[in-house]
C-alpha distance (Angstrom), angle and dihedral (degrees) to the residues before:
residue distance angle dihedral
M1 . . .
S2 3.76 . .
E3 3.84 119.6 .
L4 3.79 118.0 -95.6
K5 3.83 115.3 -118.2
P6 3.84 116.8 -136.9
C7 3.75 120.9 -94.6
P8 3.91 107.6 -71.4
F9 3.76 91.1 -139.8
C10 3.76 108.5 41.7
G11 3.82 103.3 12.0
S12 3.83 94.0 -124.9
K13 3.76 122.5 139.3
P14 3.79 115.7 -95.6
K15 3.76 126.2 -135.5
I16 3.78 127.7 -140.7
F17 3.78 118.2 -139.2
T18 3.90 130.6 -174.3
L19 3.82 119.7 -149.1
K20 3.74 107.1 -152.4
R21 3.79 119.6 -170.3
K22 3.74 123.6 174.7
G23 3.74 111.6 -105.6
Y24 3.72 95.3 12.6
V25 3.93 134.9 89.2
D26 3.72 113.0 -95.0
I27 3.80 116.5 -103.9
H28 3.73 119.3 -146.7
Y29 3.74 120.8 -157.1
I30 3.80 136.1 177.0
E31 3.80 127.1 -157.5
C32 3.77 139.8 170.0
V33 3.81 112.7 -92.6
N34 3.76 90.9 -143.1
R35 3.75 104.1 92.2
K36 3.81 92.3 -160.6
C37 3.71 88.9 62.9
N38 3.76 114.9 89.9
E39 3.90 93.9 -156.4
P40 3.82 105.8 144.9
F41 3.76 114.4 -127.7
S42 3.73 125.5 -112.8
K43 3.90 117.9 -129.0
A44 3.77 135.0 -172.2
Y45 3.94 140.5 151.0
D46 3.80 89.8 -116.6
E47 3.90 121.2 65.4
E48 3.89 92.6 -145.7
E49 3.74 91.9 48.3
V50 3.80 93.6 52.0
V51 3.94 91.2 52.8
K52 3.76 89.1 47.3
K53 3.96 88.9 52.2
W54 3.72 92.5 45.7
N55 3.91 92.6 49.4
T56 3.78 92.0 50.3
R57 3.83 89.8 77.1
H58 3.74 106.4 -140.1
Y59 3.82 114.1 -159.6
P60 3.80 123.7 -132.6
P61 3.82 113.1 -98.0
E62 3.93 94.3 -103.0
V63 3.83 91.2 53.7
Q64 3.79 93.2 47.9
Q65 3.83 89.6 49.9
A66 3.73 90.8 51.8
V67 3.88 91.7 49.2
E68 4.00 88.0 49.4
R69 3.87 89.9 51.1
M70 3.85 91.2 54.3
K71 3.88 91.3 55.6
P72 3.85 103.5 91.2
K73 3.76 116.6 -119.8
E74 3.78 127.7 -163.9
P75 3.83 110.5 -108.0
M76 3.77 120.7 -125.4
Y77 3.70 110.2 -111.8
S78 3.82 119.7 -131.0
Y79 3.82 102.3 166.4
E80 3.82 137.7 -20.6
G81 3.91 115.1 -56.1
T82 3.77 91.8 9.9
G83 3.74 135.3 77.7
K84 3.72 139.8 172.0
C85 3.80 125.9 -113.5
P86 3.84 109.9 -112.4
V87 3.78 90.9 -138.8
C88 3.84 109.1 42.8
R89 3.79 97.5 13.9
D90 3.79 92.7 -132.2
L91 3.76 117.4 146.3
V92 3.77 116.8 -96.8
N93 3.81 121.4 -164.0
T94 3.82 116.2 -141.4
T95 3.80 94.3 -147.4
E96 3.81 94.6 58.8
D97 3.75 127.1 59.7
R98 3.73 94.8 -39.1
N99 3.69 102.4 175.8
F100 3.76 95.8 80.9
C101 3.83 137.9 26.6
W102 3.72 107.1 -107.1
N103 3.75 92.3 -146.9
C104 3.83 105.5 49.1
G105 3.91 102.5 10.1
Q106 3.82 94.2 -119.4
A107 3.86 112.5 159.9
L108 3.78 111.2 -116.6
D109 3.78 128.9 -148.8
W110 3.90 110.7 -161.9
G111 3.75 91.4 178.0
E112 3.87 120.5 -152.8
E113 3.73 115.7 -14.3
């Protein structure tokens, strides 16, 4: 079995559990031992698979959304000098701070002008 990495949020050592129920397939799950950490546990039917899932380091949804906002997206053009944010559809002026949408914070890539 692969070695468990520490919790990606608090650094505590995780613990692996096995839920055994008569007549059912065993379910293995891993969770952070730090009860103050809100790290969701990983679960799977195979012990090696649950370790692999845990070590993949999934981010909470709000962190993943922030990462996605930082990936520049091409604005949707509506008319010369102004475009629309591809996420919130708000107008963005190319002459102002054009690297980010002022409304939602999405990074923008205007390409070569």
